[in-house]
LUMKOLVEX-72184 format. One record per residue (C-alpha): residue number from 1; residue in three letters; x, y, z. Coordinates in pm, 1 decimal. Example, Ala and Ser with C-alpha at 12.3 -4.5 7.8 and 13.67 -1.06 7.14 Angstrom:
NODE / nr / rest / c1 / c2 / c3
NODE / 1 / ala / 1230.0 / -450.0 / 780.0
NODE / 2 / ser / 1367.0 / -106.0 / 714.0
REM end
This chain:
NODE / nr / rest / c1 / c2 / c3
NODE / 1 / met / 1527.2 / -1685.6 / 1751.2
NODE / 2 / pro / 1626.0 / -1323.7 / 1607.4
NODE / 3 / thr / 1772.2 / -1063.0 / 1807.3
NODE / 4 / pro / 1447.4 / -828.2 / 1894.0
NODE / 5 / pro / 1473.1 / -515.7 / 1682.1
NODE / 6 / pro / 1601.4 / -195.1 / 1863.0
NODE / 7 / asp / 1386.0 / 96.8 / 1938.2
NODE / 8 / ser / 1405.5 / 343.5 / 1655.0
NODE / 9 / ser / 1424.9 / 643.2 / 1899.4
NODE / 10 / pro / 1463.5 / 971.4 / 1732.2
NODE / 11 / glu / 1829.8 / 1086.3 / 1714.0
NODE / 12 / asp / 1718.7 / 1454.3 / 1759.0
NODE / 13 / pro / 1365.9 / 1619.9 / 1775.4
NODE / 14 / ala / 1380.6 / 1654.5 / 1418.6
NODE / 15 / asp / 1281.6 / 1322.9 / 1389.0
NODE / 16 / leu / 960.2 / 1402.4 / 1460.8
NODE / 17 / ser / 937.3 / 1695.6 / 1195.8
NODE / 18 / val / 750.1 / 1627.0 / 890.3
NODE / 19 / ala / 1019.6 / 1839.1 / 703.1
NODE / 20 / ala / 1292.2 / 1620.1 / 808.8
NODE / 21 / tyr / 1158.6 / 1366.2 / 578.4
NODE / 22 / asp / 1189.0 / 1544.2 / 260.3
NODE / 23 / tyr / 1452.5 / 1502.9 / -29.3
NODE / 24 / his / 1514.5 / 1605.6 / -358.2
NODE / 25 / leu / 1432.9 / 1383.8 / -659.4
NODE / 26 / pro / 1458.4 / 1468.8 / -1042.2
NODE / 27 / pro / 1121.9 / 1446.8 / -1207.5
NODE / 28 / glu / 1267.3 / 1220.3 / -1481.8
NODE / 29 / gln / 1346.9 / 941.2 / -1200.7
NODE / 30 / ile / 973.7 / 884.5 / -1118.2
NODE / 31 / ala / 893.6 / 570.5 / -1317.8
NODE / 32 / ala / 597.5 / 603.0 / -1559.1
NODE / 33 / arg / 605.2 / 234.9 / -1657.3
NODE / 34 / pro / 751.2 / -35.0 / -1460.6
NODE / 35 / ala / 1090.0 / -236.8 / -1562.5
NODE / 36 / pro / 970.0 / -599.5 / -1711.9
NODE / 37 / arg / 845.7 / -789.8 / -1367.3
NODE / 38 / gly / 1129.5 / -939.9 / -1202.8
NODE / 39 / thr / 1389.7 / -741.9 / -1347.4
NODE / 40 / ala / 1379.8 / -418.8 / -1127.7
NODE / 41 / arg / 1704.0 / -291.2 / -954.7
NODE / 42 / leu / 1726.6 / -358.4 / -571.9
NODE / 43 / leu / 1916.1 / -125.6 / -326.0
NODE / 44 / thr / 2001.9 / -332.7 / -42.0
NODE / 45 / leu / 2041.4 / -112.9 / 308.7
NODE / 46 / asp / 2182.9 / -302.0 / 647.4
NODE / 47 / arg / 1969.2 / -139.1 / 919.1
NODE / 48 / glu / 2261.1 / -193.4 / 1178.5
NODE / 49 / thr / 2535.8 / -24.2 / 981.3
NODE / 50 / gly / 2392.2 / 173.0 / 685.1
NODE / 51 / ala / 2605.6 / -22.8 / 442.0
NODE / 52 / val / 2418.1 / 20.7 / 98.7
NODE / 53 / gly / 2452.9 / -239.2 / -187.3
NODE / 54 / his / 2304.9 / -250.2 / -542.2
NODE / 55 / arg / 2154.8 / -580.6 / -691.4
NODE / 56 / ser / 1844.1 / -699.5 / -865.6
NODE / 57 / ile / 1526.3 / -802.4 / -751.7
NODE / 58 / ala / 1626.7 / -1125.7 / -916.1
NODE / 59 / asp / 1878.1 / -1171.1 / -670.9
NODE / 60 / leu / 1640.9 / -1200.3 / -361.7
NODE / 61 / pro / 1669.4 / -1571.0 / -305.8
NODE / 62 / ser / 2046.5 / -1530.8 / -234.8
NODE / 63 / leu / 1996.6 / -1241.1 / 7.6
NODE / 64 / leu / 1755.0 / -1451.6 / 239.3
NODE / 65 / ala / 1833.0 / -1736.0 / 429.1
NODE / 66 / pro / 1666.9 / -2082.9 / 458.6
NODE / 67 / gly / 1401.2 / -2035.0 / 708.2
NODE / 68 / asp / 1333.4 / -1687.7 / 650.7
NODE / 69 / arg / 963.5 / -1619.7 / 578.4
NODE / 70 / leu / 821.2 / -1356.5 / 299.4
NODE / 71 / val / 479.6 / -1203.7 / 410.9
NODE / 72 / leu / 304.9 / -1083.5 / 105.8
NODE / 73 / asn / -0.6 / -872.6 / 85.6
NODE / 74 / asp / -272.3 / -1039.3 / -109.9
NODE / 75 / ser / -506.3 / -756.4 / -182.7
NODE / 76 / arg / -626.6 / -687.1 / -529.5
NODE / 77 / val / -666.9 / -336.5 / -670.9
NODE / 78 / val / -1018.0 / -265.0 / -788.9
NODE / 79 / pro / -1117.0 / -49.1 / -1092.5
NODE / 80 / ala / -1226.0 / 225.6 / -816.0
NODE / 81 / arg / -1204.5 / 552.2 / -1037.6
NODE / 82 / leu / -1559.3 / 610.5 / -1156.6
NODE / 83 / arg / -1658.4 / 881.9 / -1434.0
NODE / 84 / gly / -1980.8 / 1010.1 / -1535.2
NODE / 85 / val / -2234.5 / 1273.8 / -1495.7
NODE / 86 / arg / -2497.1 / 1408.8 / -1250.4
NODE / 87 / glu / -2844.7 / 1288.6 / -1367.7
NODE / 88 / ala / -3012.9 / 1627.3 / -1263.4
NODE / 89 / thr / -2786.2 / 1901.8 / -1430.9
NODE / 90 / gly / -2602.8 / 1676.3 / -1689.9
NODE / 91 / gly / -2258.6 / 1804.7 / -1550.0
NODE / 92 / lys / -1959.8 / 1604.3 / -1547.6
NODE / 93 / trp / -1891.9 / 1384.3 / -1232.2
NODE / 94 / glu / -1571.3 / 1169.9 / -1081.9
NODE / 95 / gly / -1577.2 / 946.4 / -797.8
NODE / 96 / leu / -1337.5 / 700.3 / -608.8
NODE / 97 / phe / -1502.1 / 387.0 / -481.2
NODE / 98 / leu / -1369.5 / 335.1 / -146.9
NODE / 99 / ser / -1551.5 / 82.7 / 27.5
NODE / 100 / val / -1856.2 / -104.5 / 113.9
NODE / 101 / glu / -2013.1 / -24.3 / 435.5
NODE / 102 / ala / -1943.8 / -261.7 / 702.3
NODE / 103 / asp / -2309.1 / -224.9 / 848.6
NODE / 104 / gly / -2449.3 / -466.4 / 580.2
NODE / 105 / gly / -2687.9 / -223.1 / 432.9
NODE / 106 / gly / -2510.9 / -213.1 / 101.7
NODE / 107 / ala / -2396.9 / 143.3 / 88.0
NODE / 108 / trp / -2064.8 / 243.5 / -57.1
NODE / 109 / arg / -1818.5 / 511.6 / 56.6
NODE / 110 / val / -1718.8 / 740.0 / -243.3
NODE / 111 / met / -1479.1 / 1018.4 / -282.0
NODE / 112 / ser / -1684.8 / 1266.2 / -510.4
NODE / 113 / lys / -1553.6 / 1542.9 / -736.8
NODE / 114 / thr / -1776.2 / 1773.7 / -948.4
NODE / 115 / arg / -1779.3 / 2180.1 / -1054.8
NODE / 116 / gly / -2132.7 / 2234.1 / -856.4
NODE / 117 / thr / -2229.4 / 2108.4 / -522.0
NODE / 118 / leu / -2400.9 / 1804.4 / -485.3
NODE / 119 / thr / -2694.4 / 1778.8 / -265.2
NODE / 120 / pro / -2786.6 / 1478.0 / -77.9
NODE / 121 / gly / -3040.0 / 1264.4 / -258.6
NODE / 122 / glu / -2886.9 / 1357.9 / -581.3
NODE / 123 / thr / -2803.4 / 1087.4 / -823.4
NODE / 124 / val / -2510.8 / 1030.3 / -1047.8
NODE / 125 / arg / -2460.4 / 798.9 / -1305.8
NODE / 126 / ala / -2104.8 / 638.4 / -1391.2
NODE / 127 / glu / -2040.5 / 542.2 / -1744.4
NODE / 128 / gly / -1826.1 / 257.4 / -1838.9
NODE / 129 / ala / -1604.3 / 264.8 / -2163.5
NODE / 130 / asp / -1829.7 / -0.7 / -2331.7
NODE / 131 / gly / -2158.6 / 151.8 / -2266.5
NODE / 132 / ala / -2239.9 / 1.1 / -1910.5
NODE / 133 / thr / -2342.1 / 246.0 / -1658.8
NODE / 134 / leu / -2389.1 / 246.3 / -1265.6
NODE / 135 / arg / -2615.1 / 485.9 / -1070.9
NODE / 136 / leu / -2568.0 / 576.9 / -731.3
NODE / 137 / arg / -2777.6 / 800.0 / -494.5
NODE / 138 / met / -2576.1 / 1035.9 / -298.3
NODE / 139 / glu / -2704.0 / 1016.7 / 44.0
NODE / 140 / arg / -2456.1 / 1167.0 / 305.2
NODE / 141 / arg / -2138.9 / 1373.9 / 289.9
NODE / 142 / glu / -1855.4 / 1326.8 / 563.8
NODE / 143 / pro / -1546.8 / 1544.0 / 618.1
NODE / 144 / gly / -1280.1 / 1512.0 / 354.5
NODE / 145 / gly / -1531.5 / 1482.1 / 45.4
NODE / 146 / val / -1640.7 / 1139.8 / 124.2
NODE / 147 / trp / -2002.3 / 1037.3 / 65.5
NODE / 148 / thr / -2230.9 / 751.8 / 149.0
NODE / 149 / ala / -2345.5 / 637.8 / -165.0
NODE / 150 / leu / -2627.3 / 361.8 / -248.1
NODE / 151 / pro / -2627.2 / 174.2 / -555.7
NODE / 152 / leu / -2953.8 / 183.1 / -727.0
NODE / 153 / asp / -2890.6 / -124.6 / -941.5
NODE / 154 / asp / -3000.8 / -442.5 / -775.7
NODE / 155 / ala / -2644.8 / -615.4 / -963.4
NODE / 156 / ala / -2412.8 / -333.6 / -820.3
NODE / 157 / ala / -2550.9 / -391.4 / -476.3
NODE / 158 / ala / -2543.2 / -756.9 / -478.5
NODE / 159 / ser / -2177.3 / -745.4 / -643.9
NODE / 160 / pro / -1980.3 / -408.0 / -573.9
NODE / 161 / phe / -1675.1 / -556.3 / -745.8
NODE / 162 / ala / -1838.0 / -680.8 / -1052.0
NODE / 163 / ala / -1996.7 / -345.7 / -1110.9
NODE / 164 / leu / -1677.1 / -175.0 / -1055.4
NODE / 165 / glu / -1529.4 / -404.0 / -1320.7
NODE / 166 / ala / -1775.6 / -309.1 / -1588.6
NODE / 167 / val / -1766.0 / 66.0 / -1526.0
NODE / 168 / gly / -1453.5 / 170.9 / -1325.6
NODE / 169 / ser / -1091.1 / 213.2 / -1421.7
NODE / 170 / ile / -771.3 / 146.0 / -1229.4
NODE / 171 / pro / -700.5 / 453.8 / -979.0
NODE / 172 / leu / -330.5 / 501.9 / -1095.0
NODE / 173 / pro / -151.6 / 764.1 / -846.6
NODE / 174 / pro / -128.2 / 1125.4 / -1017.0
NODE / 175 / tyr / 239.2 / 1130.3 / -993.0
NODE / 176 / ile / 271.6 / 881.5 / -1297.4
NODE / 177 / gly / 125.0 / 1142.8 / -1492.7
NODE / 178 / arg / -109.8 / 931.9 / -1696.2
NODE / 179 / asp / -473.8 / 1020.2 / -1639.3
NODE / 180 / asp / -643.6 / 750.4 / -1828.4
NODE / 181 / pro / -482.1 / 399.6 / -1773.3
NODE / 182 / asp / -453.6 / 163.2 / -2035.2
NODE / 183 / glu / -483.2 / -211.4 / -2085.3
NODE / 184 / gln / -114.2 / -239.3 / -1971.7
NODE / 185 / asp / -195.5 / -81.4 / -1639.8
NODE / 186 / arg / -449.4 / -302.2 / -1574.2
NODE / 187 / thr / -169.1 / -587.6 / -1564.7
NODE / 188 / asp / 108.6 / -378.5 / -1447.3
NODE / 189 / tyr / -90.0 / -257.4 / -1134.9
NODE / 190 / gln / -182.0 / -579.7 / -986.9
NODE / 191 / thr / 20.5 / -842.7 / -808.8
NODE / 192 / val / 62.4 / -1174.1 / -950.2
NODE / 193 / phe / -76.9 / -1317.1 / -624.3
NODE / 194 / ala / -373.1 / -1058.2 / -596.9
NODE / 195 / asp / -659.3 / -1226.3 / -456.3
NODE / 196 / arg / -890.8 / -1057.3 / -243.9
NODE / 197 / pro / -1031.5 / -766.9 / -401.8
NODE / 198 / gly / -1079.5 / -411.3 / -192.1
NODE / 199 / ser / -760.7 / -201.2 / -258.1
NODE / 200 / val / -760.3 / 128.9 / -423.0
NODE / 201 / ala / -405.1 / 141.6 / -438.6
NODE / 202 / ala / -142.6 / -130.8 / -547.5
NODE / 203 / pro / 84.2 / -294.4 / -252.9
NODE / 204 / thr / 363.2 / -180.7 / -493.3
NODE / 205 / ala / 651.8 / -376.1 / -354.7
NODE / 206 / gly / 455.8 / -691.8 / -453.2
NODE / 207 / leu / 467.7 / -583.8 / -805.7
NODE / 208 / his / 811.7 / -711.4 / -869.7
NODE / 209 / phe / 726.8 / -1060.0 / -813.6
NODE / 210 / thr / 688.1 / -1323.9 / -1078.7
NODE / 211 / pro / 572.0 / -1655.6 / -1012.5
NODE / 212 / glu / 927.5 / -1798.8 / -1096.2
NODE / 213 / leu / 1078.0 / -1563.2 / -841.3
NODE / 214 / ile / 840.4 / -1680.3 / -558.0
NODE / 215 / ala / 941.8 / -2040.6 / -659.8
NODE / 216 / ala / 1311.2 / -1952.3 / -669.0
NODE / 217 / cys / 1285.0 / -1812.5 / -286.5
NODE / 218 / glu / 1088.7 / -2126.2 / -201.1
NODE / 219 / ser / 1335.6 / -2357.0 / -346.3
NODE / 220 / thr / 1616.3 / -2209.5 / -115.8
NODE / 221 / gly / 1404.7 / -2284.1 / 194.1
NODE / 222 / val / 1247.3 / -1917.8 / 220.1
NODE / 223 / asn / 866.6 / -1953.5 / 339.7
NODE / 224 / val / 582.7 / -1768.1 / 196.9
NODE / 225 / ser / 286.7 / -1614.1 / 369.3
NODE / 226 / arg / -7.4 / -1404.5 / 307.2
NODE / 227 / val / -202.2 / -1141.1 / 472.8
NODE / 228 / thr / -449.2 / -876.4 / 357.2
NODE / 229 / leu / -440.7 / -508.1 / 368.7
NODE / 230 / his / -711.0 / -315.4 / 164.9
NODE / 231 / val / -474.1 / -5.1 / 72.2
NODE / 232 / gly / -711.9 / 320.2 / 122.6
NODE / 233 / val / -743.2 / 649.7 / -13.5
NODE / 234 / gly / -476.1 / 758.5 / 260.5
NODE / 235 / thr / -228.1 / 665.9 / 66.2
NODE / 236 / phe / -248.0 / 942.7 / -167.5
NODE / 237 / arg / -287.5 / 1210.3 / 96.9
NODE / 238 / pro / 21.3 / 1418.7 / 258.2
NODE / 239 / met / 89.7 / 1433.4 / 610.4
NODE / 240 / ser / -117.5 / 1701.8 / 835.4
NODE / 241 / gly / 57.9 / 1942.0 / 1026.3
NODE / 242 / asp / 429.1 / 2019.3 / 1114.1
NODE / 243 / ser / 487.9 / 1707.2 / 1332.6
NODE / 244 / leu / 432.8 / 1344.2 / 1288.6
NODE / 245 / val / 256.5 / 1314.5 / 1625.3
NODE / 246 / glu / -21.7 / 1551.3 / 1479.0
NODE / 247 / his / -113.8 / 1323.5 / 1192.8
NODE / 248 / arg / -392.3 / 1069.8 / 1194.4
NODE / 249 / met / -403.8 / 791.2 / 926.3
NODE / 250 / his / -722.7 / 670.6 / 776.4
NODE / 251 / ala / -899.6 / 324.8 / 860.3
NODE / 252 / glu / -792.5 / 26.4 / 643.4
NODE / 253 / phe / -894.4 / -311.8 / 673.1
NODE / 254 / cys / -642.9 / -586.2 / 736.6
NODE / 255 / glu / -635.7 / -959.5 / 787.2
NODE / 256 / leu / -385.5 / -1182.8 / 946.2
NODE / 257 / ser / -519.4 / -1567.9 / 991.0
NODE / 258 / pro / -448.5 / -1785.6 / 1259.6
NODE / 259 / ala / -246.4 / -1996.1 / 1013.0
NODE / 260 / thr / -26.8 / -1729.1 / 902.5
NODE / 261 / ala / -4.5 / -1619.6 / 1292.1
NODE / 262 / ala / 138.3 / -1961.9 / 1378.8
NODE / 263 / glu / 363.7 / -1959.2 / 1062.5
NODE / 264 / val / 514.6 / -1621.2 / 1193.5
NODE / 265 / arg / 571.7 / -1737.5 / 1528.5
NODE / 266 / ala / 714.5 / -2053.3 / 1435.8
NODE / 267 / thr / 966.4 / -1887.1 / 1202.8
NODE / 268 / arg / 1097.0 / -1642.1 / 1457.7
NODE / 269 / glu / 1119.2 / -1958.8 / 1732.7
NODE / 270 / ala / 1336.5 / -2149.8 / 1481.9
NODE / 271 / gly / 1571.1 / -1839.6 / 1425.3
NODE / 272 / gly / 1429.4 / -1710.8 / 1108.5
NODE / 273 / arg / 1354.6 / -1354.8 / 992.9
NODE / 274 / val / 1019.9 / -1230.1 / 913.9
NODE / 275 / val / 1062.3 / -997.7 / 600.2
NODE / 276 / ala / 754.4 / -826.1 / 504.0
NODE / 277 / val / 692.9 / -747.3 / 124.9
NODE / 278 / gly / 584.6 / -385.2 / 130.8
NODE / 279 / thr / 469.2 / -147.0 / 402.5
NODE / 280 / thr / 123.9 / -267.9 / 402.8
NODE / 281 / ala / 236.8 / -613.3 / 491.1
NODE / 282 / cys / 443.7 / -462.5 / 768.3
NODE / 283 / arg / 143.1 / -257.4 / 912.0
NODE / 284 / thr / -72.6 / -580.6 / 916.7
NODE / 285 / leu / 196.8 / -768.5 / 1116.4
NODE / 286 / glu / 246.7 / -476.5 / 1368.8
NODE / 287 / ala / -116.5 / -423.4 / 1390.3
NODE / 288 / ala / -169.2 / -802.3 / 1481.3
NODE / 289 / ala / 123.2 / -771.2 / 1702.8
NODE / 290 / gln / -28.9 / -471.0 / 1890.6
NODE / 291 / ala / -370.7 / -645.2 / 1909.5
NODE / 292 / asn / -222.8 / -963.8 / 2094.6
NODE / 293 / gly / 14.5 / -804.5 / 2365.0
NODE / 294 / gly / 332.8 / -747.4 / 2140.1
NODE / 295 / ala / 342.8 / -1118.0 / 1970.4
NODE / 296 / val / 187.5 / -1164.4 / 1630.3
NODE / 297 / gly / -150.7 / -1307.6 / 1655.9
NODE / 298 / pro / -465.8 / -1376.1 / 1434.5
NODE / 299 / phe / -620.0 / -993.8 / 1374.0
NODE / 300 / cys / -908.2 / -914.2 / 1138.6
NODE / 301 / gly / -1038.1 / -522.8 / 1147.7
NODE / 302 / gln / -958.3 / -178.1 / 1107.4
NODE / 303 / thr / -632.8 / -40.9 / 1148.1
NODE / 304 / glu / -536.4 / 325.2 / 1212.6
NODE / 305 / ile / -145.4 / 209.0 / 1295.4
NODE / 306 / phe / 79.3 / 506.6 / 1188.7
NODE / 307 / ile / 473.3 / 367.1 / 1244.0
NODE / 308 / his / 716.3 / 630.7 / 1316.4
NODE / 309 / pro / 1009.5 / 702.6 / 1548.8
NODE / 310 / pro / 1027.4 / 603.5 / 1809.0
NODE / 311 / tyr / 910.1 / 243.1 / 1762.6
NODE / 312 / arg / 976.8 / -100.0 / 1850.3
NODE / 313 / phe / 907.5 / -327.6 / 1570.5
NODE / 314 / ala / 731.2 / -655.1 / 1696.3
NODE / 315 / gly / 626.9 / -849.5 / 1380.9
NODE / 316 / ile / 899.3 / -812.5 / 1139.9
NODE / 317 / asp / 1275.1 / -836.0 / 1101.2
NODE / 318 / gly / 1312.6 / -687.7 / 746.0
NODE / 319 / leu / 1135.5 / -534.1 / 491.2
NODE / 320 / leu / 1121.1 / -519.8 / 98.9
NODE / 321 / thr / 980.9 / -176.5 / -9.2
NODE / 322 / asn / 967.4 / 55.2 / -298.8
NODE / 323 / phe / 1121.0 / 430.9 / -271.5
NODE / 324 / his / 850.2 / 620.1 / -137.6
NODE / 325 / leu / 747.1 / 1005.0 / -164.0
NODE / 326 / pro / 890.5 / 1268.9 / 15.5
NODE / 327 / lys / 733.1 / 1342.6 / 346.1
NODE / 328 / ser / 510.5 / 1065.9 / 328.1
NODE / 329 / thr / 406.6 / 811.3 / 597.0
NODE / 330 / leu / 563.9 / 531.1 / 425.7
NODE / 331 / leu / 907.9 / 710.1 / 407.2
NODE / 332 / val / 837.7 / 757.2 / 799.5
NODE / 333 / leu / 763.1 / 380.3 / 842.2
NODE / 334 / val / 1097.1 / 289.0 / 655.1
NODE / 335 / ser / 1313.6 / 548.4 / 873.1
NODE / 336 / ala / 1163.7 / 417.5 / 1172.0
NODE / 337 / leu / 1323.5 / 72.1 / 1082.7
NODE / 338 / ala / 1638.6 / 163.4 / 963.7
NODE / 339 / gly / 1712.7 / 499.6 / 1086.3
NODE / 340 / arg / 1614.2 / 852.2 / 945.2
NODE / 341 / glu / 1959.1 / 957.6 / 840.0
NODE / 342 / arg / 2048.4 / 603.9 / 697.2
NODE / 343 / val / 1719.6 / 599.3 / 510.0
NODE / 344 / leu / 1780.9 / 929.4 / 370.6
NODE / 345 / ala / 2149.1 / 873.2 / 266.3
NODE / 346 / ala / 2030.1 / 538.7 / 85.0
NODE / 347 / tyr / 1784.2 / 746.2 / -100.9
NODE / 348 / arg / 2013.8 / 1017.7 / -181.3
NODE / 349 / glu / 2248.6 / 718.9 / -347.2
NODE / 350 / ala / 1987.2 / 575.3 / -530.8
NODE / 351 / val / 1904.0 / 920.0 / -670.0
NODE / 352 / thr / 2290.6 / 948.1 / -786.4
NODE / 353 / glu / 2273.7 / 594.4 / -916.2
NODE / 354 / gly / 1967.2 / 678.3 / -1125.1
NODE / 355 / tyr / 1735.5 / 423.3 / -964.2
NODE / 356 / arg / 1341.7 / 507.6 / -1042.8
NODE / 357 / phe / 1102.4 / 576.0 / -785.5
NODE / 358 / phe / 749.8 / 532.8 / -665.8
NODE / 359 / ser / 489.3 / 300.7 / -767.1
NODE / 360 / tyr / 636.3 / 147.4 / -1064.4
NODE / 361 / gly / 993.3 / 216.3 / -959.3
NODE / 362 / asp / 1260.5 / -3.5 / -817.0
NODE / 363 / ala / 1288.6 / -180.6 / -495.7
NODE / 364 / met / 1481.0 / -161.6 / -153.4
NODE / 365 / leu / 1559.1 / -433.5 / 69.1
NODE / 366 / ile / 1634.2 / -344.0 / 436.3
NODE / 367 / leu / 1781.5 / -635.4 / 643.0
REM end
C-alpha cells in the first residue's frame, strides 16, 4: 500500500499566520469564463520534491496509474440566489438559500440583505425572471446575517429545490465580476456528474471533467468513486483573525457511503493512490477518516474540518484542485498537503506562465 503521507508540520511559526498565505495575482488572470471543458491547463506539483510541470487536463489519464482511484464530489449547485421585495415596504431584498433545517420542520436557512432592517415575522417575496414567485416569512435572525425563514407556499415547502429552480439564479462568486449569471453559467458552473442538489458554490475541480475524460481515466485502469459535500457559504468568507488556529469553519453536510469507504480502503490495500478531485472531496475523505479512528469509513453528517499545517492526511494520497484565493482556507489546505513554500512557489510560476485562476480557471495536480 502507499507510504503514509508525512506530517505537514510547519517549517516555521509563519505557517500558522494567515498573512503567510498571501500572493500577488494580476486581476486579468482571474478567469471570468472557463476554457472549453476538458481543455484547461494543468500544473503538476510533486509534493516530495516541489518539481513543477506544465500539462493539460486532457493528460490526466497518463499522469495516474492503473489501480489509482479518483474521488469526485457529486453535489449539485442549486440556484440559491434570490431577489425580490419586502412585502411590507416594497423595498428591494436579496437572499441566499443555504439549506433546509435538519429538524424536519421545513424551515430554510437564508442569508438576507436589504437596505432597511428586517424584523422577525416580516414576509419577503422572491421573484423569478418568468414571473414565478416565492414568499418567505423571516422568523429568526442568527449571527452573521443568517435567518430562519419559513416558505409560505405549499409547493416550496414540499420541494425546496424545485422552488429555487423557478425563482433563483446561480450564485457566482463575486470575483468573476458578473452580477447576473447567464444561461451559459448554468451549464459551466455545474459538473457533468452533479447529482445531489445542495451546494451554493461549485466543487470547481470537477468542472474540468467531461464524460470522455472520465472514460479515458477508467480505460487506463483508474477507478472512480463518488462522495457528497454540499458546499456552503463559508467558501465565500475570508479567514477570521491573524492566525489559522483562530478560524472556525462553517458546518457543511457530507456523506461517504459504506460502498465508497470499502473502495477507498481496497485501493490503498492494493497499492493504489486515492486522488481527491477538489478540496471538498478531500475534506469529505478526511472527515470520514477522523470519524472512524484514522481509517476511511462510512460517514454521514456535518463537518467543520479545517485542514491546516500541521496535519497528517489519512484519506488521500493526491489532490486535483484549482488555484485558490490568497489567504483562503483552500490555499491553506493545499499547503498542508504539499508544503506552504512549495505551493506558493508553484503559484508564482503559474502567475508567470499565465495560468487562469479561481473557479473558472486552470487546474493543479499534486501527487
